[in-house]
N, C-alpha and C positions, 0 to 999 in steps of 0.2 A: 848610599842606600844599598848597593850590592854587597858591600862588606858587612853592613848591619844584618842583612838577610842571611848571609853565611854564618854569622855569629849566632843568630837565633836557631838555625838548623843544627848547629853543634850542640846547643843547650837543650833542644827539644826532646831528645830521647831521655834525658835525665829527668825531665819534668813529667814524663808519661810512665816510666817504669824504672824499677830499682836497678836493672842492668841495662846495657845499651846495645842496640844494633847499629850498624853503620847508618849515618844520617840519610843517605839516599834510599836505603831499604825502608827505614822508618817512614820517610816521606811517601814512598810508593804504597806502603801498607795503609797509611792514613787516607790516601786518595782512593784506594780500593774500597775501604770501609765507608768513606763518605759517599761513594757512588751508590751504596745500597739504599740510601734514602735521601730525600730532598724536601725542603720545606717542612711544614707541620705534618710529620708522618712517623709511624713506628720505625724502629731501627734495629741496630745490632750492638752486641758487645763481643769483642774478640780479644783473646789472650793467648800468649805463646810462652811456654816454659821450655827452657833449654838447659841441660846439665844441672837440673835441680834448682834453677832460679828463673823468676819471671823476667823475660826480656822484652815483653811488649804487652801493652793494654791499650785498646782503642775503642771508641764509642761513637755512635751516630744515632740521631733520631730520638724519639720520645717514648717513654714508658707509659705515659698517660696523655692523650691528646686533649681531653677535656680541660685538664688543669695545666697542660703544657709542662709536664715534668720530664726532664731529660733523662736518658739512660746513663747509668754509671756503674761502677763496680759492685755496688750494693743492691742493684735492681734485681728483684727476684723473677726468674722465668720458670715456666713449666718446661722441664727438659724431656718430657715424654718418654720414649723408649730408651733413651740414654740412662734411665733409671734402672734398667734391667741388670746392669753390672753391679749395682749396689744391692739389689735384691739377691742376686746370686752370691754376693760376698757374705751376706748374713748366713746363708746355708753353709758356705765353706767354713765359716768361723765355728759353726756348731759341729762340723765333722772333726775339726781339730780338738774340740772339747769332748768328743765322743758322745755327743747328745743325739746324733743321727749319722747315718751313713748314706752316701750318695747312691749306693746300691740297694737301699731300702725300697721295698715296694711301697708306693705312696699310700696304699690302703692300710699299712701298718700305722700310719698317722691320720689317715682320712678313711676310716672303715665304711663310711656311708656311701662312698663312690664305687661305681662299676662292680657291684656285688656279684653280677652274673658272669663276669669275665674271668677266665682261668689263666690269662696271660699276665706276666709280671710287668708292671709299669714302674720304672725306677725314678727316683728324684733326679738323677743325672739326666734322664731322658726329658724331664720337664725343662731342665736348664738348657739343653741343646735343641729343644723343639723337635725331638724325635719320639715323643710319647704317643702321638696319634690323638691326643686330647683336642677336641674341637675348640676353635676360637669363639669365645662367648659373643664378641661383637658381630660376627657373621651369623651365629645362631639367632641373635636378636633381630638381625636384618631379615632373616628368613621368616621370622614372626611378624615382619612389617614394622619393626621398631628401629629407630636410629639411636644407637647406644649413647652418644654424647648429648642427645636431646632429652634423655630420661632423667628427670629431676630426682636427685638423691639415690640413683643407682649405686650400689656399694658392693663390697666383696662378699657379703652375706648373700646378696641377690645372685651374684655370679655362681656361688657355691650351690645354691638351691637349683639354679638352672642346670648345672653340671650333674647334680644328683639324679636328674631325670634321664641323663644319657646312659644308654645301655651298650652302646657301640662306640667304636673309635674310627678315625679317618683311615687308619692302617694299623698293622701289627706293630706294637711298640719296638723301637730300635731298628726298624727296617727302612725308614724314609725320613725326610726332613720336611716339615711344614710349619711355618712360623705361626704360632698361636699365642695370643695374649693370655689365654686361660692358664697356660703353664706357669706363668709368673704370679698370677693371682693365687693359684694353689700353693706356690712356694711360700707366700706370706702366711698362709694358714698353717702350713707344716712348721715353719719357723716359730710362729706364735705359740702353737701347741707344745712344741719341744721346750721352749723356755718358760712356758706357763705365764705368758705375758702378752698383752696386745702388741701386734707387730709394729704399729706406729710408735708406741712408747719405747719399745726395744730399739727401733732404728733411730729414734730421736736421741737416745743416750749414746748410740754409736757415733752419730754425726758430731755430737758435741765433743766426743773424745778424739775425733779425727780432725779437729780444728776446722769444722764446717758448721758453725753455729747457726747460720741462716738457711740451712738445708733441712727440709722435712717433707715427708709425704703428706699430701693434703686430702684427708678423708672427710672434710667438713667444708662445703662450699660457702658456708656462712661465716667462717672464721676470718678475722682480720689479719692479713699477712702484711706487715709493714713493707713498703717499697715494692709491692707486687706490680709487675707490668700488666697492662691490659692487652689482650690479643685483638688484632685488627685484620680484617680482610678488606679487599678493595673490589667493589662492584660499581665502578664509576666514581665512587667516593669511599673514604674510609668508614667502615662500619665495624662496631665491636662484635667479635665472634663469640657466640654463647659457649659457656663451659659450665655444665650444671651437674656432672656426675661426681661420685665419690669413690670410684674404684682406684685402688692403689696397688703398687707392686710391679705391674706391667708398665706403669708410667705414673703421672701425677706427682712427680717429685719436683718441688720448687727449690731452686738454688740460685746462687749468685755467681758471677764470674770470679769474684774474690774467693769464694769457697771452692769452686771447681779447680782453680789454679793451685790452691793449697793441696787438693787431692792429687793433682799431677806432680807436684813437688814430692809428695810422699811416695808416689809410685817410682819416680826416678831415683830417689835416694834410697828406697827400700827400708826406710826407718820409720817406725811408729811405736808409740807407747802401748798400743793395744793390739796391733797386728804383728805376727811374726814375719820375719823376712821370707821364710819359706811360703807362708800363706800369700803374701803380697805377690811373690813371683808366680805362684801357681795360678792366681786369679787372672794373670795376663797371658796364660798359655793355652794352646789347643788342648782338647780332651781326647786322649788316645782311644781309638775304637768307636768314636762317634759316627752316627750315620751321615753326618755332615762335618768333616774336619775343619771347615771354614767358619764354624760357629762354636765359641767356647763359653766361658762364664759371663754371659751377657755381653759378649764382644764378638765382632766379626773380624775375619782375617783376609788380607788381600795384598796386592802390590800396586803401587802407584809410581809410574815412571821408573820401574825397575826396582824400587825400594819396598821392602816388606813393611807393612803397617797393620795395626789393629785399630778398630774403630767401632763406633755405633752412631747411628742417626736416630733422631726422634722427631715425630710429627704428630700433633694433636690439635685440630682446629687450625688456628693461625700461629700457634707456637711451633717453633722449629729449633732443633739443637743438633750439633755435631761435635764429636770428640774424636780426634785423630791422633794416633801415637806412632812415631817412627822410632822403634827401639834402637836400631843401629846408629841413628843420628842423635839419640837421646833428646828428642824434640817432640813436643805435644802442642796441638792446636785445639782451642775451644772456641766455638762460635755459637752464640745464642741470639734468638730474635723473637719479637712479638709481631712480626709481619708475615702474613700469608704469601707475600710476594717474593720472599728471599729464600734461595736455595742454600742452606747453610753448608752442605757438603761441598758444593762447588766453590763457595767462598773460602772455606777452609783449605781446599786444594790450591786455590789461587794464591792464598797467603803462603802456603808451602812452596809454591813455585818461586816466590820472592825471597824466601829465607833459606831454603835448602839448596845444596849444590847438585843439580841434575845434569851437569855438563857431560858426564860419561854415559848418560842414559841414551840408549839407542832403541827407539820404538820398534816393536815387532812389526816387520814388514808384511803386508798382506797385498794380494793381487787386487788392484782397483777395478779391473774388468777382466773378462775371460781371455785366455791366451788363444783360444780357437773358437770358431763359430759353430762347429758341428755340421754334419750333413743335413741339408735342408729337409725338413719334414713339414707336412701340412698342419694347419691348426687343428684339424680333426684328429690327426695322429698324436698330437701333443696333449690334447684334452684328456682330462681324467681327474682322479682324486689323489692328492699328494699329502704327506703328513710332516708336520714340523717336528723339531727335536723335543718340543714341549708336549707333543701329542695332538695338536690342533689339526683339523682336516681342512685343506685348501682345495677348493674346486677350481679347476682351470677349464674354461669353456671357449669354444671357437667363436670368433666374430669377424667374418670376412677374412682378411689376411692377418688380423690381430687376434689377441686373446683377452679374455676377461678373468680376472683374479677375484675369487669370492672366498672370504673368510668371515663366516657368520660370527657375531651379528653386525659386523662392520659393512660399510658401503663398498660396493664392488670397485675395482681399479682396472683400468684398461692397460694392457701391455702392448706397446707399440713395437712392431717389427723393426729391428736394426739391420741384421743380415744373418743368413744361415738360420740357426736356432736361437739367436740372441735377440732379446726384447728389452725395452726399457720401460720403467713406470711412467705413465702419462703424467706430465707436470714435473717430472724429476728424471732428467736424462742421465744423472750420475748413478742411479741404481739400475743395474742391468741383471737380467735373468737368463742363464744358459740352460737350455733343455738338452739332456743327454738321453738319447734313445737306444743306448747300448743294452747289454745283457740285463743290467739292473737300472731300469729307467728312473730318472730323477730330474730335478732342476736345482740349480745352485744360484743363490742370490749374491751378487757382488755389490758392496757398498763401500766406497773409499774410506780407509781408516779402520775398517772392522773386518773381522775374520769371515770369509765366505761361509755361508750356511747351506748345507745340502738337504734337500727334502725328497725322500724316496717316494716313488709312485706306488699306490696301493691297488690291489685288484678291484675291478669294478664290482658293484653290487647291484642286485636286482631290487628295484623298489617294491616293497611288500606292502601294498596298500591295505591288504586284508589285516595285517598285523597293526598298522597304524589306526585303522578304523576300530580295531578291538580295544584301543586305548581309551575310547570314550568312557567317561565316568569320573567318579570322585575317589580321591586317595587321601590317606592320612599318615602323618608321621607323629607317632605318639610321644616321642622324646621331646619334641618342641611344640606339640599340640597344634601343628600346622596342617591345614587342609590344602589340597590341590585339585583343581578341576581341569580335565583335558577334553577337548572337543576336536575331532578330526574335521579339517576343512576341505582340503583337496590335494591331490598329488602328494607332495612331501611336506605339507604344511599342517600345523595344528594350532589351536588356541590353547594356551596354558595359563591358567589363572592361579596365583598363589596369594592367599590372604587379600583377595580383591584386586591385586595388581596383575593385569592381563598383558601377556606377551604373545607374539606369534612365534611359534617354535618351528624349526626347520630340521628335517632329518638330514644329517650330514654324512653319516656312514652306518651301514647295517643297522645297529641298534642304538646309535648315539644321536641325541637331539640337542640343538642349541636354542635356548630361549633367553634372550637378553644376556645377562651376566651368568646365567646358570647353564650347566650341561646336564643332560639326563640320559641315563643308560637303562635300557629296558631288559629285564630278565623275564623271559616268557617260557611257557610250557604248553605244548599242544596248541600253539597259536594264540594263547591268551596270556596277558601280563600277570606275573606273579608278584614282582617287586619292581619299582622304579627307583633307581639310585640317583640322587641329586648331588651336584657339587658346584663349587665356584672357586674363586682364587685361593680360598683358605679352607673350604669345606670339601670333604670327600665322602662319598658313599653314604649319604643320609637316606635311609630307606623309607619309601612311601609304599604302603600296601593298599590294594583296592578296598573300598568300602562296599560291602555286599548290599545290593538293594533289598 
């Protein structure tokens, strides 16, 4: 029996992929993938390309639970934002054909946009998310709409929404802010440049790239053979709704088979329709970008000391990750229709099994402070500190301990260890050292991560008169969104946006946190002139008072 099992293991790689990995690696990959699902559940498709050849394909779970259809190499998944590399590719192709330039102002092709702005917004800035164009999904959320629940929302609707925008998140080319609008606009620019519908243009491209089952889906009613259904789990598996028709930023359906063909093309540098120069350029950083870690629909980083380029995608319960290690000439593709699977983590777990990381030495960080500092009282340590991302953290005294407040999250107690060192209640591994030196700050130590220092900010005097002056109604004409503010007491306000009410807290001078939104007050003579609203992807959305 033992000899029979060894014989089967020797043959197993040959039955799963054209090339072979070592039997023990193959077996470990299978086990890792099988652990992603169990029983009648959605699952994953995983493929690995090395030196221009497929060396592994593995599958687990079901594409359709109702009819119990298993996932295989021809199962179509929505790869979400992994689509951005292909949208960027279409723009690159047209630059090679001299049909557009990445330095073109987008209004050369879309003259209906931002007519009042005198700043140049380039196509390249769309590609690198440095345009300042606001993300349509967040704009819709501000209007009280959930984009993926809007039946038949399409690129035309997004364009009409952006036509109403007169301002940007920031000056083009000065910052990075991931915005799906950028890639929707790219599809429109490409379509107008080739005088053809973008989907039809891209369909022809995918056929020529030996990716016949790959296409953007701008019609939710169309029948896509072998399409996986997306599932989330809230006690049981439930099909996740997907009813929008916006393409370019995502909504690209593809198969493992097609995406492995794409990885083979990239590694070989050979294509009947793409030049070797264009293929190489599509995989490189963009010089002079506001964020050099984002290129042509790809992100750049390092994993266990190895440089890699990648992109993740997530929409509803669909997830996808595509990781490329150029120095090892190895690529990993992971696709899922399960909201429970982290495809990036699974791809890296596969990389751990396939690539040689033996020479990797993890960067060493202090797990805890080297010194405890001269003892200070909780009153002396109390104050307002600021994170590297700009968030304000309030530290308040509480007997011998401290309270950490980062709105809108629940407060956390900091338990005294010794000196000026505290640990998080419920997690003794995370320690905080307060430094009361010339530049007062605190540093958070978390094993395995780089310590992060937060400088102390000057105290501010609560201006209740200013807060009371915020009472009233406000309007943002660009989104036709109203806001009602009512001063409650002390540093608290009631903030209502499209009927959604939040309690807002003044966290510093003129900054208010209300749920997921931050508000900055611009006042004159003690009265509000403009309130600028932002969230994770929106910046500086201006609300003006409505005069009674």
